ChimeraX commands (.cxc) that place a marker at each C-alpha (Angstrom):
marker #1 position -2.36,29.57,53.57 radius 0.5
marker #1 position -5.61,29.71,51.55 radius 0.5
marker #1 position -3.82,28.45,48.44 radius 0.5
marker #1 position -2.31,25.53,50.34 radius 0.5
marker #1 position -5.71,24.67,51.82 radius 0.5
marker #1 position -7.34,24.89,48.36 radius 0.5
marker #1 position -4.67,22.67,46.79 radius 0.5
marker #1 position -5.03,20.14,49.59 radius 0.5
marker #1 position -8.82,20.05,49.11 radius 0.5
marker #1 position -8.42,19.63,45.35 radius 0.5
marker #1 position -5.94,16.79,45.74 radius 0.5
marker #1 position -8.29,15.06,48.20 radius 0.5
marker #1 position -11.13,15.40,45.69 radius 0.5
marker #1 position -9.26,13.27,43.14 radius 0.5
marker #1 position -10.08,9.58,43.22 radius 0.5
marker #1 position -7.57,7.58,45.22 radius 0.5
marker #1 position -6.57,5.43,42.22 radius 0.5
marker #1 position -5.52,8.57,40.28 radius 0.5
marker #1 position -2.90,9.28,42.96 radius 0.5
marker #1 position -1.69,5.73,43.47 radius 0.5
marker #1 position 0.89,5.58,40.73 radius 0.5
marker #1 position 2.96,8.43,39.28 radius 0.5
marker #1 position 3.00,9.00,35.53 radius 0.5
marker #1 position 5.89,7.16,33.91 radius 0.5
marker #1 position 8.39,9.72,32.52 radius 0.5
marker #1 position 9.19,7.33,29.65 radius 0.5
marker #1 position 5.61,7.78,28.42 radius 0.5
marker #1 position 5.62,11.57,28.55 radius 0.5
marker #1 position 9.12,11.66,27.08 radius 0.5
marker #1 position 8.12,9.46,24.16 radius 0.5
marker #1 position 4.89,11.40,23.52 radius 0.5
marker #1 position 6.63,14.77,23.63 radius 0.5
marker #1 position 9.47,13.65,21.33 radius 0.5
marker #1 position 7.42,11.83,18.67 radius 0.5
marker #1 position 6.66,14.21,15.79 radius 0.5
marker #1 position 3.30,14.49,14.08 radius 0.5
marker #1 position 3.53,13.77,10.35 radius 0.5
marker #1 position 1.67,15.57,7.58 radius 0.5
marker #1 position -0.32,12.34,7.14 radius 0.5
marker #1 position -1.39,12.50,10.81 radius 0.5
marker #1 position -2.11,16.21,10.56 radius 0.5
marker #1 position -4.07,15.88,7.31 radius 0.5
marker #1 position -6.16,13.01,8.65 radius 0.5
marker #1 position -7.01,15.02,11.77 radius 0.5
marker #1 position -8.03,18.01,9.66 radius 0.5
marker #1 position -10.05,15.87,7.24 radius 0.5
marker #1 position -11.73,14.14,10.19 radius 0.5
marker #1 position -12.74,17.52,11.63 radius 0.5
marker #1 position -14.09,18.73,8.30 radius 0.5
marker #1 position -16.12,15.55,7.64 radius 0.5
marker #1 position -17.61,15.86,11.14 radius 0.5
marker #1 position -18.50,19.51,10.50 radius 0.5
marker #1 position -20.05,18.58,7.15 radius 0.5
marker #1 position -22.17,15.83,8.74 radius 0.5
marker #1 position -23.39,18.31,11.37 radius 0.5
marker #1 position -24.12,20.97,8.74 radius 0.5
marker #1 position -26.13,18.42,6.76 radius 0.5
marker #1 position -28.23,17.70,9.85 radius 0.5
marker #1 position -27.00,14.13,10.27 radius 0.5
marker #1 position -27.16,13.37,13.96 radius 0.5
marker #1 position -27.68,10.50,16.36 radius 0.5
marker #1 position -31.27,9.37,16.60 radius 0.5
marker #1 position -33.41,6.62,17.97 radius 0.5
marker #1 position -32.03,4.25,15.30 radius 0.5
marker #1 position -28.45,4.68,16.49 radius 0.5
marker #1 position -25.33,6.79,16.31 radius 0.5
marker #1 position -23.88,8.56,13.31 radius 0.5
marker #1 position -20.25,7.46,12.97 radius 0.5
marker #1 position -17.77,9.77,11.28 radius 0.5
marker #1 position -14.00,9.60,11.04 radius 0.5
marker #1 position -10.87,8.94,9.07 radius 0.5
marker #1 position -8.53,5.99,9.03 radius 0.5
marker #1 position -5.44,4.89,7.19 radius 0.5
marker #1 position -5.55,1.56,5.37 radius 0.5
marker #1 position -1.98,0.21,5.26 radius 0.5
marker #1 position -2.82,-2.59,2.80 radius 0.5
marker #1 position -3.51,-0.12,-0.04 radius 0.5
marker #1 position -2.02,3.08,1.45 radius 0.5
marker #1 position -5.30,4.98,1.26 radius 0.5
marker #1 position -6.95,7.39,3.66 radius 0.5
marker #1 position -10.63,6.67,4.15 radius 0.5
marker #1 position -12.95,9.44,5.31 radius 0.5
marker #1 position -16.19,7.76,6.31 radius 0.5
marker #1 position -19.76,8.47,7.32 radius 0.5
marker #1 position -21.85,5.60,8.64 radius 0.5
marker #1 position -25.43,6.06,9.74 radius 0.5
marker #1 position -28.38,3.86,10.58 radius 0.5
marker #1 position -31.14,4.04,7.99 radius 0.5
marker #1 position -34.56,2.39,7.97 radius 0.5
marker #1 position -35.27,-0.21,5.27 radius 0.5
marker #1 position -37.39,2.15,3.12 radius 0.5
marker #1 position -34.54,4.67,2.77 radius 0.5
marker #1 position -31.61,2.24,2.63 radius 0.5
marker #1 position -30.76,2.19,-1.07 radius 0.5
marker #1 position -27.81,2.75,-3.37 radius 0.5
marker #1 position -29.48,5.94,-4.66 radius 0.5
marker #1 position -29.73,7.35,-1.11 radius 0.5
marker #1 position -26.12,6.35,-0.42 radius 0.5
marker #1 position -24.99,8.17,-3.56 radius 0.5
marker #1 position -27.07,11.23,-2.64 radius 0.5
marker #1 position -25.40,11.45,0.78 radius 0.5
marker #1 position -21.96,10.93,-0.78 radius 0.5
marker #1 position -22.63,13.82,-3.19 radius 0.5
marker #1 position -23.93,16.11,-0.43 radius 0.5
marker #1 position -20.94,15.34,1.79 radius 0.5
marker #1 position -18.43,15.70,-1.06 radius 0.5
marker #1 position -19.98,18.97,-2.23 radius 0.5
marker #1 position -19.89,20.33,1.31 radius 0.5
marker #1 position -16.19,19.48,1.67 radius 0.5
marker #1 position -15.32,21.05,-1.68 radius 0.5
marker #1 position -17.54,24.14,-1.22 radius 0.5
marker #1 position -14.61,26.59,-1.09 radius 0.5
marker #1 position -12.49,24.87,-3.73 radius 0.5
marker #1 position -12.16,26.06,-7.33 radius 0.5
marker #1 position -14.75,24.58,-9.69 radius 0.5
marker #1 position -13.86,21.79,-12.06 radius 0.5
marker #1 position -11.58,18.81,-11.95 radius 0.5
marker #1 position -8.83,20.63,-10.00 radius 0.5
marker #1 position -11.09,21.37,-7.01 radius 0.5
marker #1 position -10.50,18.10,-5.18 radius 0.5
marker #1 position -6.71,18.34,-5.54 radius 0.5
marker #1 position -6.71,21.97,-4.37 radius 0.5
marker #1 position -8.82,21.05,-1.34 radius 0.5
marker #1 position -6.67,18.05,-0.38 radius 0.5
marker #1 position -3.45,20.06,-0.74 radius 0.5
marker #1 position -4.93,22.53,1.74 radius 0.5
marker #1 position -5.90,19.72,4.15 radius 0.5
marker #1 position -2.71,17.62,3.89 radius 0.5
marker #1 position -0.22,20.39,3.18 radius 0.5
marker #1 position 1.88,22.31,5.62 radius 0.5
marker #1 position 0.48,25.57,6.97 radius 0.5
marker #1 position 3.75,27.27,6.19 radius 0.5
marker #1 position 3.77,29.07,2.87 radius 0.5
marker #1 position 6.57,28.53,0.45 radius 0.5
marker #1 position 7.88,25.99,-2.00 radius 0.5
marker #1 position 6.87,22.36,-1.52 radius 0.5
marker #1 position 10.45,21.29,-0.91 radius 0.5
marker #1 position 10.96,17.70,-1.96 radius 0.5
marker #1 position 7.31,16.70,-2.02 radius 0.5
marker #1 position 6.35,14.18,-4.72 radius 0.5
marker #1 position 4.73,15.53,-7.86 radius 0.5
marker #1 position 2.04,15.69,-9.12 radius 0.5
marker #1 position 1.14,16.23,-5.45 radius 0.5
marker #1 position -2.54,17.20,-5.90 radius 0.5
marker #1 position -3.21,14.30,-8.23 radius 0.5
marker #1 position -1.52,11.85,-5.86 radius 0.5
marker #1 position -3.58,13.12,-2.92 radius 0.5
marker #1 position -6.79,12.85,-4.94 radius 0.5
marker #1 position -5.94,9.22,-5.67 radius 0.5
marker #1 position -5.07,8.48,-2.01 radius 0.5
marker #1 position -8.21,9.82,-0.26 radius 0.5
marker #1 position -11.55,8.03,-0.52 radius 0.5
marker #1 position -14.90,9.20,0.83 radius 0.5
marker #1 position -17.16,6.37,1.96 radius 0.5
marker #1 position -20.82,6.41,3.04 radius 0.5
marker #1 position -22.46,3.42,4.70 radius 0.5
marker #1 position -26.18,3.09,5.36 radius 0.5
marker #1 position -26.39,0.45,8.04 radius 0.5
marker #1 position -29.27,-1.52,9.45 radius 0.5
marker #1 position -30.53,-0.01,12.74 radius 0.5
marker #1 position -29.97,-2.30,15.71 radius 0.5
marker #1 position -33.73,-2.63,16.26 radius 0.5
marker #1 position -34.09,-4.03,12.72 radius 0.5
marker #1 position -31.08,-6.35,12.85 radius 0.5
marker #1 position -33.21,-9.45,12.39 radius 0.5
marker #1 position -35.68,-7.91,9.92 radius 0.5
marker #1 position -36.10,-8.77,6.27 radius 0.5
marker #1 position -35.01,-5.41,4.84 radius 0.5
marker #1 position -31.98,-4.85,2.65 radius 0.5
marker #1 position -28.52,-5.30,4.19 radius 0.5
marker #1 position -26.19,-2.40,4.76 radius 0.5
marker #1 position -25.24,-0.45,1.66 radius 0.5
marker #1 position -21.84,1.17,1.15 radius 0.5
marker #1 position -20.72,3.48,-1.61 radius 0.5
marker #1 position -17.40,5.25,-2.03 radius 0.5
marker #1 position -15.39,7.37,-4.38 radius 0.5
marker #1 position -12.56,9.82,-4.77 radius 0.5
marker #1 position -13.36,13.47,-4.17 radius 0.5
marker #1 position -13.06,14.19,-7.89 radius 0.5
marker #1 position -15.78,11.64,-8.74 radius 0.5
marker #1 position -19.29,12.91,-9.41 radius 0.5
marker #1 position -20.90,9.62,-8.38 radius 0.5
marker #1 position -19.88,7.07,-5.78 radius 0.5
marker #1 position -19.49,3.43,-6.73 radius 0.5
marker #1 position -21.18,0.67,-4.76 radius 0.5
marker #1 position -18.78,-1.18,-2.49 radius 0.5
marker #1 position -19.63,-4.90,-2.50 radius 0.5
marker #1 position -19.92,-6.63,0.88 radius 0.5
marker #1 position -16.68,-8.11,2.16 radius 0.5
marker #1 position -16.29,-11.82,1.60 radius 0.5
marker #1 position -13.51,-13.99,2.98 radius 0.5
marker #1 position -10.98,-15.23,0.41 radius 0.5
marker #1 position -11.79,-18.62,-0.99 radius 0.5
marker link #1:1,2 radius 0.2
marker link #1:2,3 radius 0.2
marker link #1:3,4 radius 0.2
marker link #1:4,5 radius 0.2
marker link #1:5,6 radius 0.2
marker link #1:6,7 radius 0.2
marker link #1:7,8 radius 0.2
marker link #1:8,9 radius 0.2
marker link #1:9,10 radius 0.2
marker link #1:10,11 radius 0.2
marker link #1:11,12 radius 0.2
marker link #1:12,13 radius 0.2
marker link #1:13,14 radius 0.2
marker link #1:14,15 radius 0.2
marker link #1:15,16 radius 0.2
marker link #1:16,17 radius 0.2
marker link #1:17,18 radius 0.2
marker link #1:18,19 radius 0.2
marker link #1:19,20 radius 0.2
marker link #1:20,21 radius 0.2
marker link #1:21,22 radius 0.2
marker link #1:22,23 radius 0.2
marker link #1:23,24 radius 0.2
marker link #1:24,25 radius 0.2
marker link #1:25,26 radius 0.2
marker link #1:26,27 radius 0.2
marker link #1:27,28 radius 0.2
marker link #1:28,29 radius 0.2
marker link #1:29,30 radius 0.2
marker link #1:30,31 radius 0.2
marker link #1:31,32 radius 0.2
marker link #1:32,33 radius 0.2
marker link #1:33,34 radius 0.2
marker link #1:34,35 radius 0.2
marker link #1:35,36 radius 0.2
marker link #1:36,37 radius 0.2
marker link #1:37,38 radius 0.2
marker link #1:38,39 radius 0.2
marker link #1:39,40 radius 0.2
marker link #1:40,41 radius 0.2
marker link #1:41,42 radius 0.2
marker link #1:42,43 radius 0.2
marker link #1:43,44 radius 0.2
marker link #1:44,45 radius 0.2
marker link #1:45,46 radius 0.2
marker link #1:46,47 radius 0.2
marker link #1:47,48 radius 0.2
marker link #1:48,49 radius 0.2
marker link #1:49,50 radius 0.2
marker link #1:50,51 radius 0.2
marker link #1:51,52 radius 0.2
marker link #1:52,53 radius 0.2
marker link #1:53,54 radius 0.2
marker link #1:54,55 radius 0.2
marker link #1:55,56 radius 0.2
marker link #1:56,57 radius 0.2
marker link #1:57,58 radius 0.2
marker link #1:58,59 radius 0.2
marker link #1:59,60 radius 0.2
marker link #1:60,61 radius 0.2
marker link #1:61,62 radius 0.2
marker link #1:62,63 radius 0.2
marker link #1:63,64 radius 0.2
marker link #1:64,65 radius 0.2
marker link #1:65,66 radius 0.2
marker link #1:66,67 radius 0.2
marker link #1:67,68 radius 0.2
marker link #1:68,69 radius 0.2
marker link #1:69,70 radius 0.2
marker link #1:70,71 radius 0.2
marker link #1:71,72 radius 0.2
marker link #1:72,73 radius 0.2
marker link #1:73,74 radius 0.2
marker link #1:74,75 radius 0.2
marker link #1:75,76 radius 0.2
marker link #1:76,77 radius 0.2
marker link #1:77,78 radius 0.2
marker link #1:78,79 radius 0.2
marker link #1:79,80 radius 0.2
marker link #1:80,81 radius 0.2
marker link #1:81,82 radius 0.2
marker link #1:82,83 radius 0.2
marker link #1:83,84 radius 0.2
marker link #1:84,85 radius 0.2
marker link #1:85,86 radius 0.2
marker link #1:86,87 radius 0.2
marker link #1:87,88 radius 0.2
marker link #1:88,89 radius 0.2
marker link #1:89,90 radius 0.2
marker link #1:90,91 radius 0.2
marker link #1:91,92 radius 0.2
marker link #1:92,93 radius 0.2
marker link #1:93,94 radius 0.2
marker link #1:94,95 radius 0.2
marker link #1:95,96 radius 0.2
marker link #1:96,97 radius 0.2
marker link #1:97,98 radius 0.2
marker link #1:98,99 radius 0.2
marker link #1:99,100 radius 0.2
marker link #1:100,101 radius 0.2
marker link #1:101,102 radius 0.2
marker link #1:102,103 radius 0.2
marker link #1:103,104 radius 0.2
marker link #1:104,105 radius 0.2
marker link #1:105,106 radius 0.2
marker link #1:106,107 radius 0.2
marker link #1:107,108 radius 0.2
marker link #1:108,109 radius 0.2
marker link #1:109,110 radius 0.2
marker link #1:110,111 radius 0.2
marker link #1:111,112 radius 0.2
marker link #1:112,113 radius 0.2
marker link #1:113,114 radius 0.2
marker link #1:114,115 radius 0.2
marker link #1:115,116 radius 0.2
marker link #1:116,117 radius 0.2
marker link #1:117,118 radius 0.2
marker link #1:118,119 radius 0.2
marker link #1:119,120 radius 0.2
marker link #1:120,121 radius 0.2
marker link #1:121,122 radius 0.2
marker link #1:122,123 radius 0.2
marker link #1:123,124 radius 0.2
marker link #1:124,125 radius 0.2
marker link #1:125,126 radius 0.2
marker link #1:126,127 radius 0.2
marker link #1:127,128 radius 0.2
marker link #1:128,129 radius 0.2
marker link #1:129,130 radius 0.2
marker link #1:130,131 radius 0.2
marker link #1:131,132 radius 0.2
marker link #1:132,133 radius 0.2
marker link #1:133,134 radius 0.2
marker link #1:134,135 radius 0.2
marker link #1:135,136 radius 0.2
marker link #1:136,137 radius 0.2
marker link #1:137,138 radius 0.2
marker link #1:138,139 radius 0.2
marker link #1:139,140 radius 0.2
marker link #1:140,141 radius 0.2
marker link #1:141,142 radius 0.2
marker link #1:142,143 radius 0.2
marker link #1:143,144 radius 0.2
marker link #1:144,145 radius 0.2
marker link #1:145,146 radius 0.2
marker link #1:146,147 radius 0.2
marker link #1:147,148 radius 0.2
marker link #1:148,149 radius 0.2
marker link #1:149,150 radius 0.2
marker link #1:150,151 radius 0.2
marker link #1:151,152 radius 0.2
marker link #1:152,153 radius 0.2
marker link #1:153,154 radius 0.2
marker link #1:154,155 radius 0.2
marker link #1:155,156 radius 0.2
marker link #1:156,157 radius 0.2
marker link #1:157,158 radius 0.2
marker link #1:158,159 radius 0.2
marker link #1:159,160 radius 0.2
marker link #1:160,161 radius 0.2
marker link #1:161,162 radius 0.2
marker link #1:162,163 radius 0.2
marker link #1:163,164 radius 0.2
marker link #1:164,165 radius 0.2
marker link #1:165,166 radius 0.2
marker link #1:166,167 radius 0.2
marker link #1:167,168 radius 0.2
marker link #1:168,169 radius 0.2
marker link #1:169,170 radius 0.2
marker link #1:170,171 radius 0.2
marker link #1:171,172 radius 0.2
marker link #1:172,173 radius 0.2
marker link #1:173,174 radius 0.2
marker link #1:174,175 radius 0.2
marker link #1:175,176 radius 0.2
marker link #1:176,177 radius 0.2
marker link #1:177,178 radius 0.2
marker link #1:178,179 radius 0.2
marker link #1:179,180 radius 0.2
marker link #1:180,181 radius 0.2
marker link #1:181,182 radius 0.2
marker link #1:182,183 radius 0.2
marker link #1:183,184 radius 0.2
marker link #1:184,185 radius 0.2
marker link #1:185,186 radius 0.2
marker link #1:186,187 radius 0.2
marker link #1:187,188 radius 0.2
marker link #1:188,189 radius 0.2
marker link #1:189,190 radius 0.2
marker link #1:190,191 radius 0.2
marker link #1:191,192 radius 0.2
marker link #1:192,193 radius 0.2
view
């Protein structure tokens, strides 16, 4: 009797609109039968590790705005972009600062990887590879090199909202592969002419 009373009270505590319409079984069926790919899985893992790196580096939301971190897939060039975007006042918003943050973030991600040129490939194989041990099956080779070419790390220093109409420098973006020592400046997007 107590359990029934408790369940009744809990169901009454839910907002009325949550009980209005049952969940469509086609939705749950589709979600439960759609597999996660290694691309999905790797992007989720990379996203988590970039977020952890940003936290470890002390990059957090402040009065100038939110720190934005994530990963996305760009279908037009088949690349995975791991990004960090943070508001930065005009005095600190420079290509040198962007490159410094890129290097700190990259070094944090590769901290457990072997030293040298193979470190980025080793790291990305761990992130995008299957957790099952054994031969790679029919994976494309050279797998590590292909992954290193596919993943880009991008840092953007954006104008804080409060300074949107100021005379300081515009946002600055730099990016590079994880095997690059220095990020390259990414020019602002311009519509095709």
